[in-house]
N, C-alpha and C positions, 0 to 999 in steps of 0.2 A: 185604521186597519191593521192589526199586528197578525202577521202570520208565524205559525210554527213553524221552528227550523231543530234541525237533527246535526250533530256533530257526529261524523263517521270515523273511527278510528283503526289499524289496525297494521300488519305486517306482512313485509313479503319475503318469502323464503323459497329455497330449492327442495323439491319433494325430495330427492335420493339422498341430501346429505343432511339438509336441514341450515344448511349455510345461508345466511343474509343476502338477499338481493337487492342493492341498493339502485336509487333512480329509475323506478319503476314507472310509469306513464297511469295513471288515472284517473278516469275520464267518467262523469256521470251522463250515461247512455242518452244520445241525443241533443243533449245540453253542450253550452261549450264549458262549463263549469268543470275545473279539472285539477291536479295538483302532483305533484312526482313524490314518491318515499324517498327520506334522507338517508345519509350514509350507515344508519341503524337499519333499515329497511321499513321503517314505520313512517307511518302517513296521517293525517287529519284533511278531511272534508266535511266542507258545511253544505247541506242540501237543505233544500224547500219542504220537502213531505218525502214520508216512508208509506208504502213500500217504493224502491226504485233499484236500478239496475245500474251497476259499476262495471267498468270494461278496464282490465288491465291486461297493458303490454309492455313485453321488452324484446329485445334483441338476442334472438338466438333460443328464445323458449316461446311454447304455445300461448296464445292472446285467447283470453277466458272473460265471458261476462257472468256476474253473480248478481243474484238478484237478494238484496238486502232488505230484511224486514223489521229489522229493531237497531238499537245503537250499540249495542256491546260490540267490545273489539271481537275481531276474527282475524286468523290468519291466511294469508292467500298463497298457495304454493303451486309452483311452478315448474311442469315438465319441458324439457328440453326436446327443441323441434328440430329434427337431425338434417332436413331438408334446409332448412333456412341456415343453419350452422357450416354444413358444407358447400353452398350458394358461397358465402362468406369467402371460405377460404379458395374456391376453383375460380372465382374471378379476377384473384390476384389484384384489386381493387380498394379491398374493404380497409376501414378506417378501426377495426379491432380483427384480434385472431385467436378463436379459441386456445386455452392453454394444452387441453389436450390433444391438439392437432399439431401443436409447436413441434418441430424439432429439436428446438432451441429455446433458450431462457426468454420470456415473456413477464413483463410485471405494467401495472398501472398503476395511478394514483388520480384521486379525483381532483378539483378545484379547492376544496376544504382543504387538503392536505398540502397542495402546493403552496398557496397563498393564507390559508386559516392563523398562522401562528406568528409568523414574523415575515414584516414586509420587506423583498429585495430589489433593488435597482431596474434587475434585466433578470431575464425568463432564465437564461443558464444559469445564474445566480441562485435562483429560487428551485433549483433542482438540484442543489447539494444536499446530500445524505437523505435524499427521499427512495434513491433505488440503491436497491442491494448490485452491487458489480460494477456502478456506474461511478467513475472518479471525475470528479468535479474542481478544478484548479483555477485559482486566480494568479495570470501570468504576471499582472504588478497588481499595485493596490490602487491602480487610477480609477474613477468613476466612470461608470457607463460601460465598461469592455474589459477587453484583457480575461476574459474568463474559457477555458476550454473543458469540453466534457469527451472523455475516452470509458468507453466500454469495455469490461476487464478480459483481458485475454486477446486485446486486439491493438498491437504495438506495430510502429514504422517508423524506421529510419530516417526516409527522406519523402517519402508518401505523405498524404492528408491521412489523419487516422482520426478526424470528425467524423460522428455519424451524419446518417441522411437523414434532413429533415422534412418532414412532410406535415401541411398546416391544411385543411380541410381538403384534402386530396391534392394541395397544389404541393410542387418540388419547391422549396425554399433553395434560395441562394444564400449560402452561411460563409461566402467570400470574405477572407480579412485584406482589408486596404489600408497599406502602410502610410504611415503619416507624411508631412512635407520635409524631409532633409534632416533630422535629428541624428538618422541614424550616421550619415556625413560627419556633423560635428562630432559626434561621440566615438567615432571611426568602431562601432560595435560589431561590423560586417567584418574586420580582422580575426574575430576571434571564433567566429561561426556564421548563423542565418542572417542574412540580410534584413532580416525584418524583425530581429531580435530587439531592436530597441524603438521603434518607432509605435510601440503600443498598439498593431493591431488589435480592431475590436470584432470580434463573431457577429455577424449580423443576425443572428436568432435572438440577439439581445435590444431589437427593435421592438420585437413583440411582448403585447402588455399580458401579463400573466393573472391579473384578476379576470380577463376575457375568455380564459380556456375552462373547458370543462371537463375535459379529460386528456391525460398525458398516456403514453404505452411506448415501453421501450422493446424491441424484438431484436434480436440478433442470431446470428448462424444461418444454418440451413435453411429456416424458413425465411428470414430477410431476403436471401439471395432467390429462391425460390419465387417473391413475389416480385422483388423490385429491383433482381438483374444486380451487375457489378457495383453499382452504386451504393450498394447493401453491405459492402466488403466490413465497413467499420459499424456496422450495426444501423437501426431506422430509430429514430424517434417521432411518432404517431402524435401529433395534435389536434384534437378536436375541439374547437369552437364553441360557445353557450349558444343556445338555440331559443327563440321564443315559444312561450307557451299559451295554449286557447285559452282565454278569460279575461278578465277584467285586466287593464293596464296597469303595469306594476313600474312605480318610479322608487329607484335607489341611489342615494347619496353617500358615499364613504370618505370623511377626510380623516388622515395621518397627518401628524405632526412629530418632530424630534430633531435630534441634533446628531451633528459628529463632533467627537473631539478624542483626543488621544488621552489614554488611560492612564498608562506609566510611563514617562520619562526614562530613559538611559541614565541620563546624569553627566556632568562634567567631569574630568579627572582634578584631583587636588594639585594644582600646581605650585610648585616653588621656583625661586629663582634659579637655581641649579639643575633643576628638571627642565627647566625652559631653555637653559646656555645647553644643556647636553642633547636635549632630545630635537630643538631647532635650529640650534648653529650658533655662532658668536653674536652677542649682541642682542639675545632673543629675551636672554635675562633681565636684562634693563627695559624692555619694553614690557616686560610683564609685571616687573615691580613699580613702573610708572602707572602702567592702566589699572593695578588694583590699588594705589594711592590715588590715583584721582576716579576711582572709581567707575574706571572704564570698562570691566570684565564682560563680556558679552555671552549668556549662553545661546547658541547658535542653534541649536536643539528646539530650544521653545521660540527661536525668534524664525524659525522655518514651519516646523508644526505645531505653532501654539494657537489656531485659528480654531471658532467653535464654527461649523457648519451647518447653515438651519436646512432642514429636510421638509418636504411640503408635498403630501401624494395626495390628488384628487382622482375621484373613482365614481362616476355618474354612471347610470346605465337606465334603460328604462326595456320593458318586454310586455307581449299579449297578443293579442290578434284572435282570429273566429278559427272555427275548427277547419276551415279550406286554407287559411295566410295566418301565417304568425311573423314575428320581426323580433329581433332584439338589437336595440342599439345602445353603443357606449361611447363615451369619451373619459380619457384620462390625463392629468397633468402631472410629471414629476419634477419639481425640481429639488437639487441636492448641491450644498455648496460643499467643497472640500475642506481637510486641515492646513492645507497650503494654500496661502492667498492666490488668488485668479486663478483656482480649478473649481471645477465642478461638472454636474450633469442637468442637462435638462431635455423631457420628451414629452411631447406630446399626441396623444394618439387616438384617431375616430374610426369607431365599427359601425358596420351596419349589417345582420345578416337576414334573410327572408327565406322561409319556404311556405310554398302554395303547392298544393292537391289540385289536381284535373281528373275529369273523367271518373268520379267516384272512386279517387285515390288510386287508380289503374298509373296515374302519372304523376309524380313529384318532382318539384323544381327548387334548387337551392342556390341562392346568390349570396356569397360573402364577399364584404370589401373592407379594407384596413387601409388607412394614411396613417403614414406615422412623419413627425417632424421632431428630429432630435440632434441636440448640440453637446460634445463634450470637449472640455478643456483639462487636459490630463498633464500638464507640466512637462518636467525636463528630467524623468528618473530613470530608472532601470538599467540593463547592461552597459558597459561603459569602460572603453580602452585610451581616453583621452585625458580622463580625470576632470571632465566638465560637467558631467551632471551633478544634481543637488546633492544626492545621498553620497555618492563617493567624494564630493569636496569636503561634506562633512566630517567625515574619518578622518582628514588631516587640518582640520580648520582647530588653530586655537582659541581661547576665549579672549585673548590681547589682539586678536586681528582687529582692525577698523575698517569695514566694509560699508557701510553708511555713506550714501551721496552726500556731495557739499552744498554749498545754498545754489549753484547753478546745476543741480541736479545731475550731476557726474559722477558716476560711482567709481573709486578708485581700481585698481586691478589688486588680484589677490595674490600677493607672492608666495602661498604655503598651497596651492591648487591650480588646476586648468582654467578655474572662472570662479567669478565672483558672485554666490548665491543670490544673494540679494538682488542684484542686477538680474538675473536670471530668472527670478520670479516674478520682476517687475514688469519685464520688457519680452520677456519670449511668450508668443503665442504659440501653442499648439491643439488648434481648433478642430475638430470633425464635425462637419454638418451633415446630416442625413435628411433627404426626402425620398420617402418609400411610398409605391403603390403594389397592393398585394389585392387580386383579385380571384375568387374561384368559384366554379358553377359549376352542378352536377345535377343532370336530366336523366331519372330513372324510370321505366317503361317496364311496364307487366305486360309480355306478348302473350303468355299463355299461364294460367292459373289452374291447374287440375287435381285431383285427388292424391296422388302421388307423385306427380310430377309438377313442375313449374319453370320457367324460361322468363327471363329478365335482362332486357339492353339497358346499356347504361354508358352514358356519354360525359366525360370529365373536358372544362376548360379551366387553363390555368394560367395568370399571369404576375410576375412577380420585375416590379420595375421600381 
């Protein structure tokens, strides 16, 4: 038996302005058959028969039921729901804020804009270039960390100028943890901050960008009114993906690539006289001897000549019924650096569950995320002792012989504070992170009238 099916298509827009409204929930009334409009406001839904009734819902706008009798494309116009919008702002617990109610800048990007074009190893790196007025900079070239985010107009000499991060209502700890002793070896603290060498990584880097539905940036008086003094440097509000009612959908994404240096700076063309005058007596003879024996070494290529393999795997499952939906995901990122023994590996698992009770009067959300990451960052950055790899290379001539002997013993470097080949091979600068983030929200509609309503909301968050 073959059933006739119809595909319904359309677009969701705002009635007053005609602007596109993305991510509107579209459900065939009385069933679990549904979809969501895309970033262009367009949707497509397969139904068993016509006529049928579609229900359209979106936060901040009036929900509406539309009776569809033909498969011709149609446009759904939304009007703002003033009571709902005021409710979002007054509670101070919202994950979104209406632009017209914000005293200062608010901007938002979707998941497609965040990871749709170029994959980034960390979330804070993925934010680069996506928000006007947000300065995202790398503190170092190390993999898996060393990125800071500052919002325009917010600066501090001694205080923390990093924004407050909130993920699904949980206040996320974004502390930077210094490494194990590199600052002492490099004596970097003699010139300023005690953490300037140890490559501390922002902990927001632990979050998987592919699992994010929406990111919003809020700063100024609006941020302070909702989140208090902790929002002095701005707020970045992150909402992760939720499941959608309907058939279970499984998605697997695999990315492969490599890291390599594009342009080497190259070596200086030495002569006997230049070597003698620049490095002292006897160096001209050492240069000539190495040149004659073919022992000149390009240490820039020796250090930065690795080709690092990149593998990023992301798998997700989504589905549920009218009352219960779930979204689960797992990601594994492995990235090797262009310097031997450097790299970044992160495994992340997430489960989000939403359940409605008592005819939608009560809604419970529970989201859990576990992260296991490991970073090997080498020994670079600020240096007052000449010991770091980058600083040592600036004074290292091509005739220096720094390779280990047959017993694996590295010679001292007479031209700098350390032997960079020995540093690369033997120094360990590894950061291991095991993190568990749990967020739960319970909404209860205490009273719902024609012109007024009252909702109670309870939140619980854990970031360990």
